[in-house]
N, C-alpha and C positions, 0 to 999 in steps of 0.2 A: 404320654396320656396323664394327666395329675392324678395323684392317689388319696382321692376325696372319701372321709366314711361319713354314713345317717348315722346319727342317735335319735330315738323318739321313746316313746312308752308304753305299755301295753294296752290302751285303747285304743291305739290305730290298731284295725281289723282288717291287714290283708289277711291272705291266706299265708299258711305255713311254706307254702311252694314259693310262693311272690318273694315273703321275707327272705328264705333260702336264695333266689334270684339273685335280687337286688341287696344281700349283703346288709340289711338293715338291723341295728342292734336295738334290743328295747330292756328298758326296768321295769320292773313289772309293781303295778299298784297293790293293793291289799283290800280283801274283803274281811270282814271282824263280825265275827258271832259270837256274841258273849266273850268269854274269856281265850276264844281261839282265832288265830289270823291265818287266812289262807291269800297264797299269793295269786293274782289272776292268770299269770301264765302257767300256773297248776291248774286252772280250774276249766269246767267246761259248764255250758249254760245250764246243763239238768242240775247240777250240783247246787246253784242260787236256787233251781224251783223246789228242789226238795229240800234246803233249809226252809223257806216258805213254807211248805208243807206241813212242817213240823213246828211251825207259828215261832220260829226265832227271827227277831230283828237284826238286819244287816246294814251295817255301816261301812264305808271305804276311808282310805288313806292311802296318801304319795309313798312313792319309792324312797327308802332312806338315801340320802348324797351317798354313803358309802357305795350302794349299788352301782350310780351312776359315774364316780371316782375309777371303779376297778373297769367298768367298762369302757372309759377314758383311757384309761393306762393300757389296758391288754389292746387295744385299735393302736395306740404309739407304738406298742411293743411289735408287732406286724406291721411297722413303717408305713402309718397312713400317715399322710403329710399335715393334712386338714381336718377338722373334724366338725361338721353341722349339727346341730341340735334343734329338733322342734316338737313341741310335747302340747299336752293338753291346755287351754287355755287358764291363765292365774286365778282368776275368782271360782274359778271351778273347783281346783285342786291346789295343795302346795308340791305339787310334782315339779311344776316351774323352779321354785324355792329351791328344790333339793337340787335339780340339775345344776344351778346358777351356784349354790353353796361346794360340789364338786368341783364345777369348773375353777373357783377359786383358790381350791387346794392343790392344783396341778403349777407344776413349776414351770410350765409353759402356755400359761392361760389364753394367750395371744395366739395359740396354733387351735382355739375351738372359739365357734359363734354359735351363741344359742338366740336363737331367732324368741320374739315375743309373738306368739299365735294367740289370735281370739276366737279359734276355732277348737272342737274337740272332734273324737269318735272321724266318720266318713267328713267333715270340714277338713281335717288336718290329712287326712288321706287323697285328697286332690291336691293339697300342696306339696306332699312330699313326690307325687307321682311327677310334677310340674320340675323338683328340686332334681329328682334323678336322670330326666330331661338335658337338666343344665350339665351335671356332672356327665353324661354321656357324648354332649357338645364337645367335651374339653375346655368349656369356659374358664377364664380364671377367676378365683374364689371371690375376687372383690366385685366382679361383674354378677356373680351369682350372687351374692349375700344383697346387690340392689336391685335387683330382679325379683326375690323374693320378697325381699319388704316392701316393694309395690303390690305383687303378688297379694299380700298379707294384707295390707291396706283394702284393696277393695274386693274380700271375701266376705261371701255372706252365706247363711244357714236356717234355711228351715225345716222343721218335721213335726210332725204328730204323732203320738203316744194313744195306742188304743187302750191301755190300762190306768185310767185316773187313780186307782187305789195306790200304785207304784207310785207315782207322782204325787201324791198328797203325803205319805210315809216319807219319802225322800226330801219334803220341804222345798222342791221345786214349785209347787202349788198349794193354793192356802187352801186352808180346809174347807173355809166357806166357801171358795171357789166348786173345789173338788164335790164336796156335798150337792151343790146345785149341779153339777156336770153331771153326775152318777143319775139323779132323778130325770132330769132333762136327757140320758144318754150323750152329750154332746161330744164332741173329739174338739181336744184343744191344737190349736196350731200355734206352734212357738218357734221366733226366730231366735238368736244369738244377736246382743247386743253388748259392744264391748266385753267380750267374752261371757255374758251372763246367760241366762236362760229369761226368755221374757214370753210371758203367754201375750198373744194382741191378739189371737181372735178365738173364738168358740165356734163349729161348725156342727150342724144337727146329722151328717152324715158324711161318712170317710169320702163319697165323692164330694161333697162340697167342702171338705178341706181340701183334697189336692188342687179342687179351684183355687183357693186361696193362697195356697203354696205358691201357686204357679202366678197370681196376679200378684202377689209380694215381689216375685224375682222380676215380673213384667215393669213394675213401679221402679224398681230399683237402678234397670237400665234402662230406662228411657232417655238417658243422655248420650245412650250412644256404647260401643266398645270395637275395638280392632277386631280382637279375639277371647273367644268365651271358651271355657274351660269349665266342666260341669261333671259332679259326680252325684249318682244318683246312689240311694241305700232303700235295701228292701231288708226289712225285719220282720221274717215271715210274715211277709205283707207282698209277694211277688208281682200280683194282679194290679194293686194300685202302684205298684214303684212303676211297672212296666208301662202305665196309660202316662205316668210324669215324662219319662222317657221318651216315647213316642210324641207328647205334645212338644218337648223341648228340639226335639228333631225337625218337627213340623214346623215351627213359629222362630226358628233363630238360625242367622246364616253364620260361616267360618266357628262352627261349635264344634268340642272335642269332649265327645261324652264318656265316662268311665261309670262301671256299675259295681257296686258290693252287695253282696247276702248276706252277711255274717256283722250283729253288733256283739261283744262280749259280755262277760260276766259283772264289769263294774256297771255298764251301762243298763242291763237288766236289774240289776238292783234299785238303778234311779226310776226307769223309765220303764220296767216292765217288758212282758215276751213277746207284743207285737208293736209296730211301728210302720213310717217309712216319712222319706225327706228330700232334700239335695241339698247339695251345697255347690258353690260358685264361687270363682274369680275371673278378673277381665285381665286383659293386657294390650 
C-alpha cells in the first residue's frame, strides 16, 4: 500500500481522536491579543471568550512557513512517499502562502501536492474525509489529485452565525448591515464564493435561515449529480444542525452525510460562539 501523508491547518476541526486515527498533521494559526500571541492548537474556545470578556480585541494570523517545513521534513523522515496538503482558502488567510513557501524550500518539492481549496473549517473537513477514502483505497497519487481537484471545484458551503457583533468586529460584515441586523434581530446567511465569505441573505428567524441554506443547496444541485457528500456543522446549535441533516437525508439520494460538532478558537474570533451550516461536493 502507498504511504501517503495528509497535512492541513488548525482550522480543520476534527476531534483529537480522529486526528490520531487518520494521522493528519496540522500547522497552527495564531490568535493575537495586544502584544501576546497564542497558537490556536494550544487554546480552547473558553480562552477566546475570556479575552472578549476582558475587552480585548483579537485578530488572527497564519502559521509561519517554518512550521510547515518542519512537518514536511518530519514526514519524509518517517518514510512517507508523498504528502497531500489542504488548507484554509487563500482569500481568508495567508496559510496557503505559508504552506507553499515551505514546499518551495524542500529539496524534493515534487513529492508534495498543495491543493488550492476554496473552503474553510467544515468545508475542508468533508474534502479531507474523501481524501482519506482515496488513500485507503490505495489509489495512485495522480488519480487522487485528479479526483480531489474535481471535488474542490464542486464544493460549496453555507452557514449562519448567530452573533452579528463578532461578524462586524472581524470585518466579515459591514457595520451598516450589522447595526441594521442587530436592530431587526436578523440572522445572516453566508456562502463561500471563490474562497470568500459572502452575505447573500438575511433571515428574520433561525428556522428561516435553515430554509435559505437548504434552498441555496437545492439551487446549486438543480442540474443533478451522481454522488453527494455533505458535512453538517453544529457550533453550539445542535437542534438546528440536526434539522438540516434530516432534511438532506429526506430530499437527496446517493448522499453520504457526516456531522461535526466543534468549531475552534480562530473561527470563534471571527464568527462568534454559535452557528450552524453545511458544506458539500459532488462526484
